[in-house]
One Martini backbone bead per residue (centre of mass of N, CA, C, O) as a GRO file, in nm:
protein
  249
    1MET     BB    1  -3.042  -4.681  -8.207
    2LYS     BB    2  -3.083  -4.490  -8.452
    3ASN     BB    3  -3.270  -4.275  -8.617
    4VAL     BB    4  -3.470  -4.324  -8.891
    5GLY     BB    5  -3.622  -4.117  -9.088
    6GLU     BB    6  -3.643  -3.821  -9.055
    7ALA     BB    7  -3.887  -3.594  -8.916
    8PRO     BB    8  -4.104  -3.382  -8.858
    9GLN     BB    9  -4.242  -3.280  -8.566
   10GLU     BB   10  -4.542  -3.338  -8.645
   11GLU     BB   11  -4.479  -3.643  -8.705
   12LEU     BB   12  -4.341  -3.744  -8.443
   13ALA     BB   13  -4.593  -3.704  -8.251
   14THR     BB   14  -4.743  -3.958  -8.422
   15GLY     BB   15  -4.521  -4.195  -8.466
   16GLU     BB   16  -4.353  -4.207  -8.731
   17ARG     BB   17  -4.071  -4.293  -8.649
   18SER     BB   18  -4.134  -4.552  -8.514
   19THR     BB   19  -4.253  -4.691  -8.769
   20ARG     BB   20  -4.010  -4.655  -8.946
   21ASN     BB   21  -3.819  -4.829  -8.763
   22ARG     BB   22  -3.986  -5.085  -8.810
   23VAL     BB   23  -3.944  -5.112  -9.109
   24ALA     BB   24  -3.641  -5.134  -9.096
   25ARG     BB   25  -3.620  -5.369  -8.895
   26SER     BB   26  -3.771  -5.578  -9.075
   27ILE     BB   27  -3.554  -5.579  -9.296
   28LEU     BB   28  -3.314  -5.667  -9.121
   29ASP     BB   29  -3.457  -5.947  -9.018
   30HIS     BB   30  -3.564  -6.049  -9.329
   31GLY     BB   31  -3.489  -5.880  -9.551
   32PRO     BB   32  -3.579  -5.831  -9.842
   33SER     BB   33  -3.892  -5.647  -9.909
   34THR     BB   34  -4.216  -5.621  -9.958
   35VAL     BB   35  -4.490  -5.452  -9.908
   36ALA     BB   36  -4.661  -5.692  -9.828
   37ASP     BB   37  -4.473  -5.806  -9.617
   38LEU     BB   38  -4.477  -5.563  -9.427
   39ALA     BB   39  -4.775  -5.536  -9.381
   40LYS     BB   40  -4.813  -5.807  -9.245
   41ARG     BB   41  -4.594  -5.796  -9.016
   42LEU     BB   42  -4.701  -5.481  -8.905
   43GLY     BB   43  -5.012  -5.410  -8.956
   44LEU     BB   44  -5.032  -5.261  -9.235
   45THR     BB   45  -5.080  -5.078  -9.482
   46GLN     BB   46  -4.957  -5.039  -9.798
   47ALA     BB   47  -4.970  -4.737  -9.804
   48ALA     BB   48  -4.810  -4.683  -9.543
   49VAL     BB   49  -4.556  -4.828  -9.627
   50ARG     BB   50  -4.492  -4.657  -9.876
   51ARG     BB   51  -4.455  -4.392  -9.726
   52HIS     BB   52  -4.217  -4.490  -9.547
   53LEU     BB   53  -4.032  -4.576  -9.785
   54ASP     BB   54  -4.006  -4.301  -9.919
   55ALA     BB   55  -3.861  -4.178  -9.680
   56LEU     BB   56  -3.623  -4.388  -9.661
   57VAL     BB   57  -3.515  -4.331  -9.945
   58HIS     BB   58  -3.461  -4.029  -9.908
   59GLU     BB   59  -3.249  -4.113  -9.655
   60ASN     BB   60  -3.084  -4.364  -9.740
   61VAL     BB   61  -3.197  -4.652  -9.594
   62VAL     BB   62  -3.341  -4.742  -9.864
   63GLU     BB   63  -3.373  -4.974 -10.148
   64PRO     BB   64  -3.466  -5.064 -10.457
   65ARG     BB   65  -3.541  -5.396 -10.593
   66GLU     BB   66  -3.510  -5.678 -10.747
   67GLN     BB   67  -3.620  -5.982 -10.712
   68ARG     BB   68  -3.500  -6.268 -10.627
   69VAL     BB   69  -3.478  -6.593 -10.792
   70TYR     BB   70  -3.544  -6.917 -10.674
   71GLY     BB   71  -3.538  -7.100 -10.926
   72ALA     BB   72  -3.795  -7.100 -11.092
   73ARG     BB   73  -3.943  -6.876 -11.314
   74THR     BB   74  -4.200  -6.678 -11.329
   75ARG     BB   75  -4.422  -6.494 -11.464
   76GLY     BB   76  -4.329  -6.185 -11.495
   77ARG     BB   77  -4.246  -5.944 -11.289
   78PRO     BB   78  -4.052  -5.876 -11.050
   79ALA     BB   79  -4.066  -5.800 -10.741
   80LYS     BB   80  -4.040  -5.538 -10.538
   81VAL     BB   81  -3.776  -5.455 -10.321
   82PHE     BB   82  -3.644  -5.375  -9.987
   83ALA     BB   83  -3.324  -5.243  -9.884
   84LEU     BB   84  -3.058  -5.194  -9.717
   85THR     BB   85  -2.827  -4.976  -9.669
   86ASP     BB   86  -2.540  -4.873  -9.536
   87CYS     BB   87  -2.675  -4.654  -9.387
   88GLY     BB   88  -2.897  -4.830  -9.258
   89ARG     BB   89  -2.709  -5.016  -9.101
   90ASP     BB   90  -2.566  -4.797  -8.928
   91ALA     BB   91  -2.818  -4.724  -8.760
   92PHE     BB   92  -2.780  -5.015  -8.589
   93ASP     BB   93  -2.481  -4.926  -8.544
   94GLN     BB   94  -2.230  -4.914  -8.275
   95SER     BB   95  -1.949  -4.888  -8.426
   96TYR     BB   96  -1.577  -4.994  -8.481
   97ASP     BB   97  -1.470  -5.013  -8.779
   98LYS     BB   98  -1.214  -4.835  -8.805
   99LEU     BB   99  -1.062  -4.955  -8.575
  100ALA     BB  100  -1.057  -5.245  -8.673
  101ALA     BB  101  -0.923  -5.195  -8.947
  102ASP     BB  102  -0.666  -5.062  -8.832
  103ALA     BB  103  -0.576  -5.307  -8.672
  104LEU     BB  104  -0.560  -5.514  -8.915
  105ARG     BB  105  -0.355  -5.342  -9.074
  106TRP     BB  106  -0.131  -5.344  -8.870
  107ILE     BB  107  -0.093  -5.651  -8.864
  108THR     BB  108  -0.024  -5.680  -9.164
  109GLU     BB  109   0.233  -5.492  -9.164
  110HIS     BB  110   0.383  -5.649  -8.905
  111HIS     BB  111   0.272  -5.981  -8.949
  112GLY     BB  112   0.083  -6.042  -9.170
  113GLU     BB  113  -0.170  -6.229  -9.305
  114GLU     BB  114  -0.150  -6.467  -9.106
  115ALA     BB  115  -0.242  -6.314  -8.860
  116VAL     BB  116  -0.530  -6.253  -8.956
  117VAL     BB  117  -0.614  -6.542  -8.983
  118ALA     BB  118  -0.555  -6.620  -8.681
  119PHE     BB  119  -0.761  -6.418  -8.570
  120ALA     BB  120  -1.019  -6.516  -8.714
  121LYS     BB  121  -1.010  -6.801  -8.592
  122ALA     BB  122  -1.010  -6.728  -8.295
  123ARG     BB  123  -1.267  -6.572  -8.289
  124ILE     BB  124  -1.457  -6.798  -8.411
  125ALA     BB  125  -1.400  -7.015  -8.201
  126ALA     BB  126  -1.538  -6.865  -7.964
  127GLN     BB  127  -1.815  -6.839  -8.103
  128ALA     BB  128  -1.870  -7.145  -8.150
  129GLU     BB  129  -1.906  -7.232  -7.845
  130THR     BB  130  -2.192  -7.082  -7.822
  131TYR     BB  131  -2.323  -7.295  -8.048
  132ARG     BB  132  -2.270  -7.601  -8.006
  133LYS     BB  133  -2.495  -7.694  -7.810
  134THR     BB  134  -2.734  -7.613  -7.994
  135VAL     BB  135  -2.659  -7.788  -8.241
  136GLU     BB  136  -2.608  -8.081  -8.098
  137ALA     BB  137  -2.911  -8.097  -7.974
  138ALA     BB  138  -3.011  -8.119  -8.247
  139PRO     BB  139  -3.131  -8.254  -8.494
  140ALA     BB  140  -2.991  -8.308  -8.791
  141GLU     BB  141  -3.240  -8.163  -8.960
  142ARG     BB  142  -3.207  -7.888  -8.748
  143ARG     BB  143  -2.924  -7.745  -8.737
  144THR     BB  144  -2.946  -7.498  -8.922
  145GLU     BB  145  -3.169  -7.369  -8.750
  146ALA     BB  146  -3.006  -7.364  -8.482
  147LEU     BB  147  -2.792  -7.173  -8.599
  148ALA     BB  148  -2.975  -6.939  -8.677
  149LYS     BB  149  -3.060  -6.875  -8.381
  150ALA     BB  150  -2.779  -6.821  -8.269
  151LEU     BB  151  -2.714  -6.581  -8.465
  152THR     BB  152  -2.949  -6.406  -8.385
  153ALA     BB  153  -2.861  -6.371  -8.083
  154ASP     BB  154  -2.590  -6.216  -8.224
  155GLY     BB  155  -2.709  -6.016  -8.472
  156TYR     BB  156  -2.777  -6.176  -8.775
  157ALA     BB  157  -3.062  -6.243  -8.871
  158ALA     BB  158  -3.129  -6.559  -8.908
  159THR     BB  159  -3.202  -6.817  -9.160
  160ALA     BB  160  -3.377  -7.115  -9.265
  161ARG     BB  161  -3.393  -7.278  -9.595
  162SER     BB  162  -3.517  -7.442  -9.843
  163ALA     BB  163  -3.370  -7.641 -10.100
  164PRO     BB  164  -3.344  -7.849 -10.363
  165VAL     BB  165  -3.030  -7.954 -10.243
  166GLY     BB  166  -3.103  -7.822  -9.948
  167GLU     BB  167  -2.976  -7.545  -9.767
  168GLN     BB  168  -3.022  -7.202  -9.650
  169LEU     BB  169  -2.807  -6.973  -9.488
  170CYS     BB  170  -2.932  -6.664  -9.367
  171GLN     BB  171  -2.786  -6.327  -9.326
  172HIS     BB  172  -2.935  -6.005  -9.280
  173HIS     BB  173  -2.691  -5.947  -9.079
  174CYS     BB  174  -2.371  -5.763  -9.032
  175PRO     BB  175  -2.156  -5.623  -8.793
  176VAL     BB  176  -1.878  -5.664  -8.998
  177ALA     BB  177  -1.903  -5.584  -9.301
  178HIS     BB  178  -1.693  -5.342  -9.338
  179VAL     BB  179  -1.442  -5.515  -9.260
  180ALA     BB  180  -1.487  -5.764  -9.445
  181GLU     BB  181  -1.439  -5.611  -9.715
  182GLN     BB  182  -1.122  -5.593  -9.638
  183PHE     BB  183  -1.144  -5.878  -9.465
  184PRO     BB  184  -1.220  -6.193  -9.585
  185GLN     BB  185  -1.125  -6.376  -9.340
  186LEU     BB  186  -1.388  -6.352  -9.178
  187CYS     BB  187  -1.565  -6.517  -9.372
  188GLU     BB  188  -1.398  -6.771  -9.402
  189ALA     BB  189  -1.401  -6.848  -9.098
  190GLU     BB  190  -1.712  -6.872  -9.081
  191THR     BB  191  -1.746  -7.097  -9.289
  192GLU     BB  192  -1.580  -7.306  -9.135
  193MET     BB  193  -1.759  -7.314  -8.881
  194PHE     BB  194  -2.004  -7.421  -9.016
  195SER     BB  195  -1.885  -7.689  -9.115
  196GLU     BB  196  -1.813  -7.790  -8.835
  197LEU     BB  197  -2.089  -7.784  -8.690
  198LEU     BB  198  -2.245  -7.947  -8.942
  199GLY     BB  199  -2.069  -8.178  -9.079
  200THR     BB  200  -1.998  -8.008  -9.355
  201HIS     BB  201  -1.983  -7.895  -9.654
  202VAL     BB  202  -1.977  -7.546  -9.742
  203GLN     BB  203  -2.123  -7.264  -9.941
  204ARG     BB  204  -2.060  -6.947 -10.042
  205LEU     BB  205  -2.288  -6.727 -10.230
  206ALA     BB  206  -2.312  -6.471 -10.028
  207THR     BB  207  -2.235  -6.117  -9.930
  208ILE     BB  208  -2.251  -5.816  -9.780
  209ALA     BB  209  -1.956  -5.725  -9.822
  210HIS     BB  210  -2.014  -5.768 -10.158
  211GLY     BB  211  -2.329  -5.638 -10.192
  212ASP     BB  212  -2.541  -5.809 -10.070
  213GLY     BB  213  -2.832  -5.850  -9.898
  214VAL     BB  214  -2.721  -6.148  -9.824
  215CYS     BB  215  -2.591  -6.407  -9.637
  216THR     BB  216  -2.518  -6.709  -9.823
  217THR     BB  217  -2.545  -7.062  -9.729
  218PHE     BB  218  -2.466  -7.379  -9.842
  219VAL     BB  219  -2.642  -7.686  -9.737
  220PRO     BB  220  -2.623  -7.998  -9.773
  221ARG     BB  221  -2.793  -8.284  -9.795
  222GLY     BB  222  -2.703  -8.535  -9.539
  223GLY     BB  223  -2.416  -8.436  -9.415
  224GLY     BB  224  -2.248  -8.412  -9.685
  225SER     BB  225  -2.031  -8.401  -9.943
  226ASP     BB  226  -2.160  -8.215 -10.237
  227PRO     BB  227  -2.044  -8.084 -10.523
  228GLN     BB  228  -2.295  -8.096 -10.713
  229ALA     BB  229  -2.485  -7.950 -10.530
  230ALA     BB  230  -2.323  -7.692 -10.500
  231GLN     BB  231  -2.323  -7.624 -10.805
  232THR     BB  232  -2.623  -7.592 -10.837
  233ALA     BB  233  -2.657  -7.362 -10.634
  234GLN     BB  234  -2.476  -7.170 -10.789
  235ILE     BB  235  -2.631  -7.156 -11.048
  236THR     BB  236  -2.894  -7.053 -10.927
  237HIS     BB  237  -2.775  -6.794 -10.793
  238SER     BB  238  -2.651  -6.669 -11.058
  239ALA     BB  239  -2.926  -6.648 -11.212
  240SER     BB  240  -3.060  -6.464 -11.003
  241ALA     BB  241  -2.854  -6.231 -11.023
  242ARG     BB  242  -2.906  -6.164 -11.311
  243THR     BB  243  -3.212  -6.101 -11.278
  244ALA     BB  244  -3.123  -5.859 -11.067
  245GLY     BB  245  -2.856  -5.712 -11.186
  246ARG     BB  246  -2.632  -5.881 -11.031
  247ASN     BB  247  -2.351  -5.988 -10.875
  248PRO     BB  248  -2.214  -6.255 -10.755
  249ALA     BB  249  -2.013  -6.359 -10.488
   0.00000   0.00000   0.00000
């Protein structure tokens, strides 16, 4: 990983850069975070966290946002959270985004969009095989969590959390986000993989590739296709996105 939040030499000698990288890494692993969240996870004072965040904002590594609210909203102003910018994500990736995008563009021009879809499905099928044993070995009620752990091991910093009508599988990092922004077939194939592995229809609510802070996939409770539950989740997510002043994916 590149160093983020460059600091003057006198600061670097005292470990400022290392701590700043820890702050950015915590946001990568856990998604948009409040000052209090970061202080608790890293064992720092809130004043120290704010100082590092100020530097990271100045370096365009993180940006402040209003916190999205899932479910019923409580009184008062939403807490401010800090999320990684595209520049901040790039600091963690030694990626070949341009090469990959150029290759997919060439495939589109010479073989059509169907070839891109076929590539995306073949790529994700190979990826799915590394997750299958982990997911199938877990009890039915823990399979979303098992998939999240498998994704995390692959660099997606994923978590599973309970939702009013099911679960949400959240990926706080996407190594191919910049390419997926141009070729949504990658996201579509991944969503199909989740559905196949979990044995139920799932619905993508948000993606990093479309500008959201987290890739969020709704998994209905009970292992069956439940369009009404999916619609409820979409309405809840859309209302939360409006609260945050952003468009849902």
